[in-house]
C-alpha positions in Angstrom: 108.3 82.6 93.1 111.4 84.0 95.7 111.4 87.5 94.7 114.8 88.1 96.4 116.6 85.9 94.1 116.0 89.5 91.6 118.4 91.4 93.5 121.1 88.5 94.0 121.5 88.4 90.1 121.1 91.8 89.7 124.4 92.0 91.9 125.5 89.2 90.5 125.1 90.1 86.8 126.7 93.7 88.0 130.0 92.1 89.1 130.6 89.7 85.7 129.7 93.1 83.8 132.5 94.5 86.7 130.0 98.1 86.8 128.3 99.2 89.9 125.0 98.5 91.7 123.9 102.5 91.5 125.2 102.8 87.3 122.8 100.3 86.6 120.3 101.4 88.7 120.5 104.5 87.5 121.0 103.9 84.0 117.7 101.3 84.1 115.3 104.0 85.7 115.4 102.0 88.9 114.6 103.4 92.3 118.4 103.5 94.2 116.5 101.7 96.8 115.9 98.8 94.7 118.4 96.2 96.0 116.9 96.6 99.3 113.6 96.6 98.2 113.0 93.8 96.3 115.9 91.4 98.1 114.4 92.5 101.7 112.0 93.9 101.6 110.1 91.6 99.3 108.4 94.3 96.6 107.9 93.3 92.9 109.3 95.2 90.4 107.3 97.1 87.5 108.0 94.8 84.3 109.2 98.0 82.9 112.3 98.5 85.4 112.9 94.7 85.1 112.6 95.2 81.4 115.8 98.0 81.3 117.6 96.5 83.8 117.9 93.3 82.0 118.4 95.3 78.8 121.8 97.0 80.5 122.8 94.2 81.9 123.0 92.4 78.6 120.1 89.3 80.0 117.1 88.5 79.7 114.2 89.6 82.5 113.2 85.2 82.9 117.2 85.2 84.2 116.7 87.8 86.5 113.4 86.6 88.0 115.5 83.4 88.3 113.0 81.2 85.9 115.5 80.2 83.6 119.9 80.5 84.3 120.1 81.3 80.7 121.8 85.0 80.3 121.4 86.2 77.1 118.3 86.6 75.5 120.6 85.4 72.1 121.1 82.0 73.7 118.4 79.7 72.8 116.4 77.5 75.3 117.4 73.8 75.5 113.3 72.9 74.5 113.5 75.4 71.9 110.2 76.7 73.3 109.8 80.8 72.9 110.8 81.9 76.7 107.9 84.0 78.4 110.0 86.6 78.1 109.8 86.9 74.7 106.1 86.2 74.5 105.4 89.1 76.6 107.6 91.0 74.2 105.5 89.4 71.3 102.5 90.6 72.5 103.3 94.0 73.7 104.6 94.5 70.0 101.4 93.3 68.9 99.5 95.5 71.3 101.3 98.7 70.5 99.9 98.2 66.7 96.0 97.9 68.1 93.6 100.6 68.0 91.6 101.5 70.7 88.3 99.4 70.4 90.5 96.3 69.9 93.1 97.0 73.1 89.5 97.7 75.2 88.4 94.1 73.6 91.8 92.4 74.1 91.5 93.7 77.9 88.2 92.1 78.0 89.4 88.8 76.9 92.7 89.4 79.9 89.6 89.9 82.4 91.5 92.8 83.0 88.3 95.3 81.7 84.2 95.0 81.9 82.7 94.5 78.4 80.6 97.6 77.4 77.1 97.6 78.4 74.0 98.0 75.8 72.3 100.8 75.8 
């Protein structure tokens, strides 16, 4: 994935919304150097910053990532399929409802944690 597209799409949405990049970055709690870090240095932004930017710019995370040309989350995917960001948001909502034991089990299934060792 070309990370630089994120910076280009943020700048484009700022122009379309007639708002300054500085103002958007402040509202999204992103660093002042975000455009340079992502566009030039290739630094990957966090999911939290991407979600914040999408909310401030009234577009989907998929659009900012260059995965989709559908700008607004309310626009329908031509295939009628759930977008990547919709899936992620649904998973986050479900994960927030889990207790620690079930959340630990989910992390093990995702390969992000080791299973507990029997004593």
